[in-house]
C-alpha positions in Angstrom: 69.7 90.0 51.7 71.3 93.5 52.0 73.4 94.4 55.0 73.4 98.1 56.0 76.9 99.0 56.8 78.2 102.5 57.5 81.1 103.4 55.2 84.5 103.2 56.8 85.7 106.5 58.2 89.0 107.9 57.4 91.5 108.4 60.3 90.8 112.2 60.1 87.0 111.6 60.4 87.6 109.3 63.3 89.7 111.9 65.1 87.1 114.6 64.5 84.3 112.4 65.8 86.3 111.4 68.9 87.1 115.1 69.5 83.4 116.1 69.2 82.5 113.4 71.7 85.1 114.5 74.2 84.0 118.1 73.8 80.4 117.1 74.4 81.3 115.1 77.5 83.3 118.0 78.8 80.5 120.4 78.3 78.0 118.0 79.9 80.2 117.9 82.9 80.1 121.7 82.9 83.9 122.0 82.6 85.7 124.6 80.5 88.8 123.9 78.5 91.1 125.7 80.9 90.0 123.6 83.9 90.3 120.3 82.0 93.7 121.2 80.6 95.0 122.2 84.0 93.7 119.0 85.7 95.1 116.9 82.8 98.5 118.7 83.0 98.3 119.7 79.3 98.1 123.0 77.5 94.7 124.5 76.5 96.0 124.4 72.9 96.6 120.6 73.2 93.0 120.1 74.4 91.7 122.3 71.6 93.6 120.2 69.0 92.2 117.0 70.5 88.6 118.3 70.5 88.8 119.6 67.0 90.4 116.5 65.6 93.6 118.3 64.6 95.9 115.6 65.9 97.0 114.9 69.4 99.2 112.5 71.3 98.0 109.3 72.9 99.2 110.6 76.2 97.0 113.7 75.8 94.0 111.5 75.1 94.6 109.3 78.1 95.1 112.3 80.4 91.8 114.0 79.2 89.9 110.7 79.5 91.2 110.4 83.1 90.0 113.9 84.0 86.6 113.2 82.4 86.2 109.9 84.2 86.3 107.8 81.0 89.4 105.8 81.2 87.3 102.7 80.8 86.8 103.7 77.1 90.4 102.5 76.6 89.5 99.0 77.7 87.0 98.7 74.8 89.7 99.4 72.1 91.4 96.1 72.4 89.8 93.8 74.9 91.8 90.8 76.0 90.1 87.6 74.9 88.9 85.6 77.8 88.5 82.3 76.0 91.0 80.7 73.7 89.5 77.7 71.9 92.9 76.1 71.6 93.2 76.0 75.3 90.1 74.0 75.6 91.8 70.9 74.3 93.4 68.4 76.7 97.0 68.7 75.4 97.0 72.5 75.1 100.0 74.4 76.6 99.7 78.1 77.3 101.7 80.2 74.9 104.6 82.2 76.4 105.3 84.4 73.4 104.5 85.0 69.7 106.1 82.9 67.0 108.8 84.2 64.8 107.9 85.0 61.2 108.6 82.1 58.9 108.8 83.9 55.6 110.8 81.8 53.1 113.0 83.5 50.6 112.4 82.5 47.0 115.5 82.6 44.9 
């Protein structure tokens, strides 16, 4: 049985793809770069960099998503699990924090 998987994209390819999708969304909303940049409180150059996949800050991405009405995209990046199988046991206690690393040194 063969599973068809698309090859993993490089970070640069991911940035370029995301930029293309943002540009397409902006154009479909009939907004020019100047308008989106002004509404987002960023420079047109920052928006061009984001749309071309030439690097951008997370803050720029969030601002542009907000202007384009797509902040909900961020919720799909790292959804919070709603069910923890361990919590289904009777003696489970909700965790308050992550455990410390327990790496042992070998001398």
